[in-house]
Steps between C-alpha positions, in 0.01 A plus 500: 500500500591856404143586406359334814725713719408813313125437528539407865675825585822320595815663624776545233768347721282199580431449130872501417574265790231254390605511131859428600397204714252356251718529188854507645564849356749771578363830632548655156317215326212515750470879455506455122221240523291719730548804276377309197154557652358837387330562834821454697687727252240775551511451877881522505505810279252672734701398807826625345339839443333526842713310747857604585604149608373345175680764301823414683451129427449586134820712493697217663364250252593726211851552632551129572376374165590777257372429149337177616293692755122463512489871591546767237619853554382798299666803651385504863209264431526132583254252350456128463530439130 
């Protein structure tokens, strides 16, 4: 499902919503599943660097999840790691 959405140019929020519904996952678990796909990781890293809203979502995720976060911080840089 993750690869199908990636190849089909799906919306990130729609992907997370559909993963949650299909597999009864939390938001964190759905994001973790989606980010296991290298294409989605690359896409998210590019969005974090180029889109202010995505960067804010990444900061919030990092703050909410601390060491369990899917987002890594290196100085001012945020990446999906």
